[in-house]
C-alpha positions as CSV (number, residue, x, y, z in Angstrom):
1,M,12.2,-10.9,21.6
2,S,8.5,-11.7,21.5
3,G,6.8,-14.3,19.4
4,L,6.1,-14.2,15.7
5,R,3.5,-15.8,13.5
6,L,3.6,-16.4,9.8
7,L,0.4,-17.0,7.9
8,D,0.0,-17.9,4.3
9,Q,-3.1,-16.1,3.1
10,S,-2.6,-16.9,-0.6
11,V,-5.9,-18.8,-0.8
12,R,-7.9,-15.7,0.3
13,A,-9.5,-13.5,-2.2
14,R,-7.8,-10.4,-3.5
15,W,-8.4,-8.0,-6.3
16,G,-7.1,-4.9,-7.9
17,V,-8.5,-2.0,-9.9
18,K,-6.6,0.4,-12.1
19,G,-7.4,3.3,-14.3
20,R,-8.0,7.0,-14.0
21,G,-11.5,6.4,-12.8
22,A,-10.6,3.7,-10.2
23,L,-11.0,5.8,-7.1
24,D,-14.3,7.3,-8.3
25,W,-15.6,3.9,-9.2
26,L,-14.7,2.4,-5.8
27,A,-16.3,5.4,-4.0
28,A,-19.5,5.0,-6.1
29,H,-19.6,1.4,-5.0
30,G,-19.3,2.3,-1.3
31,A,-15.6,1.9,-0.9
32,P,-13.8,5.2,-0.4
33,V,-10.1,4.8,-0.5
34,P,-7.4,6.6,1.5
35,G,-6.7,10.2,0.3
36,T,-3.0,9.5,-0.3
37,N,-0.9,7.0,-2.1
38,N,0.8,4.2,0.0
39,A,-2.0,4.1,2.5
40,A,-4.6,1.5,3.6
41,S,-8.0,1.7,5.1
42,R,-10.5,-0.9,6.3
43,L,-14.1,-1.2,5.3
44,A,-16.9,-2.3,7.7
45,D,-16.8,-5.8,6.3
46,G,-13.1,-6.2,7.0
47,T,-12.0,-5.5,3.4
48,L,-8.6,-3.7,3.3
49,L,-8.2,-1.1,0.6
50,V,-4.6,-0.4,-0.3
51,R,-4.0,2.7,-2.4
52,L,-0.8,2.1,-4.4
53,A,-1.1,5.1,-6.8
54,P,-3.6,7.7,-7.9
55,S,-5.0,5.1,-10.3
56,E,-4.4,1.8,-8.6
57,V,-5.9,0.1,-5.6
58,L,-5.3,-3.4,-4.2
59,V,-8.3,-5.0,-2.4
60,L,-7.8,-7.7,0.3
61,A,-10.6,-9.8,1.8
62,T,-9.2,-10.0,5.3
63,S,-12.4,-11.2,7.1
64,P,-12.3,-14.8,8.3
65,Q,-15.1,-15.7,5.8
66,G,-13.0,-14.1,3.0
67,V,-16.0,-12.2,1.7
68,S,-16.0,-8.6,0.4
69,A,-18.9,-6.6,-1.1
70,I,-16.5,-4.5,-3.1
71,G,-14.6,-7.6,-4.2
72,R,-17.9,-9.0,-5.6
73,A,-18.5,-5.7,-7.5
74,I,-15.0,-5.9,-8.9
75,E,-15.7,-9.4,-10.2
76,T,-18.6,-7.9,-12.3
77,L,-16.3,-5.3,-13.9
78,P,-15.9,-6.2,-17.6
79,A,-12.3,-6.8,-18.8
80,E,-12.6,-3.7,-21.0
81,G,-13.4,-1.6,-18.0
82,E,-16.2,0.7,-16.9
83,A,-15.9,4.4,-16.2
84,F,-12.2,4.3,-16.8
85,C,-11.8,1.6,-14.2
86,Y,-10.3,-1.8,-15.0
87,P,-10.1,-5.1,-13.0
88,V,-6.7,-6.5,-12.2
89,P,-6.6,-10.2,-11.2
90,R,-4.3,-10.0,-8.1
91,R,-5.2,-13.5,-6.9
92,D,-3.3,-14.9,-9.9
93,S,-0.3,-12.6,-9.7
94,H,0.5,-12.2,-6.0
95,A,1.2,-14.5,-3.1
96,W,-0.1,-13.1,0.2
97,F,1.6,-13.7,3.5
98,V,1.0,-12.1,6.9
99,V,3.8,-11.5,9.5
100,A,2.2,-10.9,12.9
101,G,3.6,-10.3,16.4
102,A,5.9,-7.9,18.2
103,S,9.0,-9.2,16.3
104,G,7.6,-8.6,12.9
105,A,9.6,-5.4,12.3
106,A,12.8,-7.1,13.4
107,L,12.2,-9.9,10.9
108,F,11.7,-7.3,8.1
109,R,14.9,-5.5,9.2
110,K,16.8,-8.6,8.0
111,L,15.0,-8.9,4.7
112,C,14.1,-5.3,3.7
113,G,15.9,-2.0,3.4
114,V,12.8,0.0,4.5
115,D,12.5,0.7,8.2
116,L,9.2,-0.9,9.3
117,L,9.6,-0.3,13.0
118,P,6.2,0.7,14.5
119,E,7.5,4.2,15.5
120,R,8.5,4.9,11.9
121,F,6.0,3.0,9.9
122,A,2.5,3.7,11.2
123,D,-0.5,1.5,11.1
124,G,-2.2,1.9,7.7
125,R,1.1,2.7,5.9
126,V,2.2,0.9,2.7
127,A,5.7,0.3,1.3
128,Q,6.3,-0.7,-2.2
129,T,9.8,-2.1,-1.8
130,S,12.1,-5.1,-2.1
131,V,11.8,-7.9,0.4
132,A,14.4,-10.7,0.1
133,R,15.3,-9.2,-3.3
134,L,11.8,-9.5,-4.6
135,A,9.5,-6.6,-5.5
136,A,6.9,-6.6,-2.8
137,I,4.1,-4.6,-1.2
138,V,4.1,-4.4,2.6
139,V,1.0,-3.1,4.4
140,R,0.9,-2.4,8.2
141,D,-2.5,-3.5,9.5
142,D,-2.6,-4.0,13.2
143,V,-5.4,-6.1,14.6
144,A,-6.6,-6.0,18.2
145,G,-3.3,-4.3,19.2
146,E,-1.1,-6.9,17.5
147,L,1.6,-5.6,15.1
148,R,0.7,-7.1,11.7
149,Y,2.1,-6.8,8.2
150,H,0.6,-8.0,5.0
151,L,3.3,-9.0,2.5
152,L,2.4,-9.5,-1.2
153,A,4.9,-10.5,-3.9
154,D,5.0,-12.3,-7.2
155,S,3.2,-15.7,-6.9
156,A,5.9,-17.4,-9.0
157,S,8.4,-16.7,-6.2
158,A,6.1,-17.6,-3.3
159,E,8.0,-20.7,-2.2
160,Y,11.3,-18.8,-2.2
161,L,9.8,-15.9,-0.2
162,W,8.3,-18.3,2.3
163,E,11.6,-20.0,2.8
164,C,13.3,-16.6,3.3
165,L,10.7,-15.7,5.9
166,L,11.3,-19.0,7.7
167,D,15.0,-18.6,7.5
168,G,14.8,-15.1,9.0
169,T,12.9,-16.3,12.1
170,T,15.6,-18.5,13.6
171,E,15.9,-16.4,16.8
172,F,12.2,-15.8,17.3
173,H,9.6,-18.0,18.9
174,L,7.8,-18.8,15.6
175,H,4.3,-20.1,15.1
176,V,3.3,-20.9,11.5
177,D,-0.4,-20.9,10.4
């Protein structure tokens, strides 16, 4: 099997928006989201928009600088919302790991009941599932031809999930970032 990299991205910025006006609010701020649930798309600045439901979007700042124009706009949203769109502080609630490399799907096969093989789980797809017995969000987001999955789960269980990922990699050539 080919190599595998694990990256802890939990220090990077991430946001969420919810509400019946969330998709319209994002589009009005230059961030059109995918047309279907459980799909992801990338903005020009590298921001990843992850549509979880008709009224919920996760926003990940994936650029090396960790900046996001739409993220900055979300930060200005009042807690009581605007145009039926409400901010959700995902940085406080979700740990964020990346599993990258050709063996990524094989690792998930050990920890997750959903088949994440590239031929079944296309780039830009999202699974809201269980990974290592934790509720998790898995987003396939290939970069420069490299198979890559974003994994988000409850931040209170971050250490447990990281240990499960490490334990699952024993037969792979692993590089941890």
